[in-house]
C-alpha positions in Angstrom: -1.6 -0.3 1.1 -5.1 -0.4 -0.2 -8.3 -1.3 1.6 -11.0 -2.4 -0.8 -14.5 -1.4 0.1 -17.8 -2.6 -1.4 -20.5 0.1 -1.2 -23.5 -1.8 -2.4 -25.6 -2.7 0.7 -27.4 -5.4 -1.1 -24.2 -7.5 -1.2 -24.0 -7.5 2.6 -26.5 -10.3 2.6 -24.0 -12.6 0.9 -21.8 -12.9 4.0 -22.1 -14.2 7.5 -23.0 -12.1 10.5 -19.4 -11.0 11.3 -18.8 -10.0 7.7 -22.1 -8.1 7.6 -20.8 -6.0 10.6 -17.6 -5.3 8.8 -19.2 -4.4 5.5 -21.7 -2.1 7.3 -19.0 -0.1 8.9 -17.0 -0.1 5.7 -19.9 1.3 3.6 -20.7 3.8 6.3 -17.1 4.8 6.8 -16.5 5.4 3.1 -19.8 7.3 2.8 -18.6 9.5 5.6 -15.4 10.2 3.7 -17.4 11.0 0.6 -19.7 13.4 2.4 -16.7 15.3 3.9 -15.1 15.7 0.4 -15.6 18.8 -1.7 -14.2 19.6 -5.1 -10.7 21.0 -5.0 -11.8 24.1 -6.8 -14.2 24.9 -4.0 -11.4 24.7 -1.4 -9.2 26.9 -3.6 -12.0 29.5 -3.8 -12.8 29.5 -0.1 -11.0 32.4 1.6 -10.9 30.4 4.8 -8.6 27.8 3.2 -5.1 28.2 4.5 -2.3 29.3 2.1 -0.3 26.2 2.7 -3.3 23.9 2.0 -4.0 25.9 -1.2 -0.4 25.3 -2.3 -0.7 21.5 -1.6 -4.0 21.1 -3.4 -2.7 22.9 -6.5 0.4 20.7 -6.4 -1.7 17.6 -6.0 -3.8 18.5 -9.0 -0.6 18.9 -11.1 0.4 15.4 -10.0 -3.0 14.1 -10.8 -2.8 15.5 -14.4 0.7 14.1 -14.7 -0.4 10.6 -13.6 -2.9 10.4 -16.5 -0.9 12.3 -19.1 2.5 10.8 -18.5 2.1 7.6 -16.6 -0.9 6.2 -18.4 -2.9 5.9 -15.2 -6.7 6.3 -15.2 -8.2 9.7 -16.1 -11.2 9.9 -13.9 -12.6 11.9 -10.9 -10.4 10.4 -8.3 -8.2 12.9 -6.3 -10.2 15.8 -7.7 -11.9 16.3 -4.3 -10.5 16.9 -0.8 -11.6 16.0 2.7 -10.3 16.9 6.1 -11.4 14.0 8.3 -10.1 15.5 11.5 -8.2 12.3 12.4 -4.6 11.0 11.6 -5.7 8.0 9.6 -8.5 7.2 7.2 -8.7 3.5 8.2 -7.0 1.1 10.5 -5.9 -2.2 9.0 -5.7 -5.5 11.0 -3.1 -8.0 9.8 -2.6 -11.4 11.5 -0.3 -14.4 11.2 0.2 -17.6 13.1 2.5 -17.8 16.1 5.0 -19.9 14.1 4.3 -18.9 10.5 4.4 -16.0 8.1 1.2 -16.8 6.2 -1.2 -13.9 6.5 -4.7 -14.5 7.6 -7.1 -13.6 4.7 -10.6 -12.2 4.6 -12.7 -12.7 1.5 -15.5 -10.5 0.2 -18.2 -10.7 -2.6 -16.8 -9.6 -5.9 -13.6 -8.1 -4.4 -11.7 -11.4 -3.7 -9.5 -12.0 -0.7 -7.0 -9.8 1.0 -4.4 -10.2 3.8 -5.8 -7.4 5.9 -9.1 -6.1 7.2 -9.8 -2.4 7.5 -11.9 -0.5 10.1 -12.8 3.1 10.0 -13.0 3.3 13.7 -9.8 2.9 15.6 -11.4 1.3 18.7 -13.3 -1.2 16.5 -10.0 -2.2 14.9 -8.3 -2.8 18.3 -11.4 -4.7 19.6 -11.3 -7.1 16.7 -7.5 -7.4 16.9 -7.9 -8.4 20.6 -10.3 -11.1 19.6 -7.8 -12.5 17.1 -5.1 -12.4 19.7 -7.3 -14.5 22.0 -7.6 -17.1 19.2 -3.8 -17.3 19.1 -2.9 -15.1 16.2 -0.1 -12.6 16.2 -1.7 -9.3 15.2 -0.8 -5.7 14.2 -3.1 -2.7 13.8 -1.7 -0.3 11.2 -3.0 3.2 10.6 -3.5 3.8 6.9 -3.3 7.2 5.2 -5.1 6.3 2.0 -7.0 3.6 0.2 -8.4 2.8 -3.2 -11.9 1.7 -4.1 -10.5 0.4 -7.4 -12.7 2.8 -9.3 -16.0 1.5 -7.7 -16.8 4.9 -6.2 -16.6 7.0 -9.4 -20.3 7.6 -9.1 -19.8 9.0 -5.6 -17.1 11.5 -6.7 -14.1 9.2 -6.8 -11.4 8.6 -4.2 -10.6 11.9 -2.5 -7.4 13.6 -1.4 -7.2 13.5 2.4 -5.7 15.5 5.2 -4.0 12.2 6.2 -1.4 12.5 3.4 -1.8 15.9 1.7 1.2 17.4 3.5 3.6 14.6 2.7 6.9 15.7 1.2 6.5 16.3 -2.5 8.0 13.0 -3.7 6.0 10.9 -1.2 2.8 12.8 -2.0 3.3 12.0 -5.7 4.1 8.4 -4.8 0.9 8.1 -2.8 -1.3 9.3 -5.6 0.4 7.2 -8.3 0.3 4.1 -6.1 -3.5 4.4 -5.4 -4.3 5.1 -9.1 -2.2 2.1 -10.1 -4.7 -0.1 -8.2 -7.4 1.3 -10.5 -5.3 0.5 -13.5 -4.5 -3.2 -12.8 -5.9 -5.3 -10.0 -5.8 -9.1 -9.6 -8.3 -10.7 -7.2 -6.8 -12.8 -4.4 -3.2 -11.8 -5.0 -2.3 -9.1 -2.6 1.5 -9.4 -3.2 1.2 -9.0 -6.9 -1.1 -6.0 -6.6 0.9 -4.2 -4.0 4.3 -4.8 -5.7 2.9 -3.5 -9.0 1.6 -0.3 -7.3 4.8 0.1 -5.4 6.8 0.0 -8.6 4.5 2.5 -10.2 4.9 4.9 -7.2 8.7 4.6 -7.2 9.2 5.0 -10.9 6.5 7.7 -11.3 7.8 9.8 -8.4 11.3 9.7 -9.8 9.9 10.9 -13.2 7.9 13.6 -11.5 10.9 14.9 -9.5 13.4 14.6 -12.3 13.4 18.4 -13.0 14.0 19.1 -9.3 17.5 17.7 -8.4 17.3 18.7 -4.7 13.8 17.3 -4.2 14.8 14.1 -6.1 17.9 13.7 -3.9 15.7 14.0 -0.8 13.3 11.4 -2.1 16.1 9.0 -3.0 17.8 9.4 0.4 14.5 8.5 2.0 14.1 5.5 -0.2 17.7 4.5 0.4 16.9 4.4 4.2 13.9 2.3 3.5 15.9 0.0 1.4 18.3 -0.6 4.3 15.3 -1.3 6.5 13.8 -3.7 4.0 17.1 -5.6 3.7 17.3 -6.2 7.4 13.6 -7.1 7.5 14.0 -9.5 4.6 16.9 -11.2 6.4 14.8 -11.5 9.5 11.9 -12.9 7.5 14.1 -15.6 5.9 15.6 -16.5 9.3 12.2 -16.8 10.8 11.0 -19.1 8.0 14.0 -21.3 8.6 13.1 -21.4 12.4 9.5 -22.4 11.6 10.6 -25.1 9.3 12.8 -26.6 12.1 12.1 -28.7 15.1 8.8 -27.8 16.8 10.3 -27.9 20.3 13.0 -25.4 19.4 10.8 -22.8 17.6 9.9 -20.6 20.5 13.5 -20.0 21.8 14.9 -19.7 18.3 12.2 -17.2 17.3 12.9 -15.1 20.4 16.6 -15.1 19.6 16.1 -13.9 16.0 13.7 -11.1 17.2 16.2 -9.9 19.9 19.1 -9.8 17.4 17.0 -7.8 14.9 16.0 -5.3 17.5 19.6 -4.8 18.6 20.9 -4.4 15.0 18.1 -2.0 13.9 19.6 1.2 15.4 22.8 0.7 13.4 21.6 -0.9 10.2 18.1 0.6 9.9 18.1 4.0 11.7 14.7 5.5 11.9 13.0 2.1 11.9 13.9 1.0 15.4 10.3 1.3 16.6 9.1 -1.0 13.8 11.5 -3.7 14.9 10.6 -3.2 18.6 6.9 -3.8 17.8 7.4 -6.4 15.0 5.8 -9.8 15.1 5.0 -12.4 12.4 2.1 -10.3 11.1 4.6 -7.4 10.5 7.0 -9.5 8.5 4.2 -11.2 6.6 2.4 -8.0 5.4 5.8 -6.4 4.5 6.6 -9.1 2.1 3.4 -8.2 0.1 5.1 -4.9 -0.9 8.7 -6.0 -1.1 9.0 -9.4 -2.7 7.9 -8.8 -6.3 8.5 -5.1 -6.7 12.0 -5.3 -8.2 10.6 -7.6 -10.9 8.1 -5.0 -11.9 10.8 -2.3 -12.1 12.9 -4.5 -14.3 9.8 -5.2 -16.5 9.4 -1.5 -17.0 13.1 -1.0 -17.8 13.1 -3.9 -20.3 10.0 -2.5 -22.0 11.8 0.7 -22.9 10.3 2.7 -20.0 7.1 2.9 -22.0 4.2 3.2 -19.5 1.5 2.1 -21.9 3.4 -1.1 -22.8 4.3 -1.7 -19.1 0.7 -1.6 -17.9 -0.4 -3.7 -20.9 2.2 -6.3 -20.0 1.0 -6.4 -16.4 -2.6 -6.7 -17.5 -1.7 -9.7 -19.6 -0.5 -11.5 -16.5 -3.9 -11.2 -14.8 -5.4 -14.3 -16.5 -2.6 -16.6 -15.4 -2.8 -18.8 -12.3 -1.0 -17.3 -9.3 2.2 -19.3 -9.4 2.5 -19.1 -13.2 1.8 -15.3 -13.1 4.7 -14.8 -10.7 7.0 -17.1 -12.6 6.2 -15.3 -15.9 6.8 -11.9 -14.2 10.2 -13.0 -13.0 11.1 -14.4 -16.4 10.0 -11.3 -18.3 11.6 -9.0 -15.8 14.9 -10.8 -16.0 17.6 -10.6 -13.3 19.5 -7.4 -14.2 20.3 -5.0 -11.5 17.9 -2.1 -11.1 19.2 1.3 -12.2 18.2 3.7 -9.5 18.8 6.8 -11.6 15.8 8.6 -13.1 16.0 9.1 -16.9 12.9 11.1 -17.9 11.6 14.4 -16.9 8.1 15.7 -16.9 
């Protein structure tokens, strides 16, 4: 998930008081990340840097080169620096949805458009604002986020850095993280979170498979993890559809029917989505709503890539052409271009 940040203080005056407070912490928070970052070469040359961190930074630089050379992702200064923030997340995102609906609350910003989440660099600030939304009747989740993209806006500050929050991910997931965030710099559509996240999620999946192709064991580990996630998504998708049906039904029956659906999902999670039981225990409407932003359109992007001959330049160009279309037409065109063939999960290209 990305959290878009605007760093120009002059634009803060375009928003109301609450938005000014958010933009101020966003700008300050990102500048803190920038100040903590040093070029990877400096970390590698520092004798104090641990051996395992040196290995991870070198691996990340190979992935960074691969992203531009093989996946046609931007070739810039992002992920050429590293920062240890001394905390487990770089930002905490608030997501909110109505008590009987799955439409995400959105926040809109100058130049950057609207998004279905709001990020805070301080955990306590995030929970304080989440509590305020709960008091207004929203169902809310606060999600720790390991990485974000500034969509290329921070090139003049050194680019988006590698962070301690994800640098020790398993190899496949580290590659996926880097490819996902760079994809947001390649194509981004204002006010369409679902399109943006599904596109970047497709890039991360396809790119990680291509990166891992020469390493069968690592690829198998990655695919096993993604298979577990697919089972989780299938159960969550079923739950989302059932909740939508409940909310479309009689008003007086919604509360009881919603509680029944949630209880059943929690009971089934241990068997059908092992490893994701906690997610279902904590899930509410906001959880299901934000999940759909990543899940709904991603298979269409994968099919678009396959139908284009697995050519990355052609794929990005095809996605770029969809930007100018109205939202509904954009999605309909994506589905028609992607077709309805089953997705082939097997990687076909090496590095």
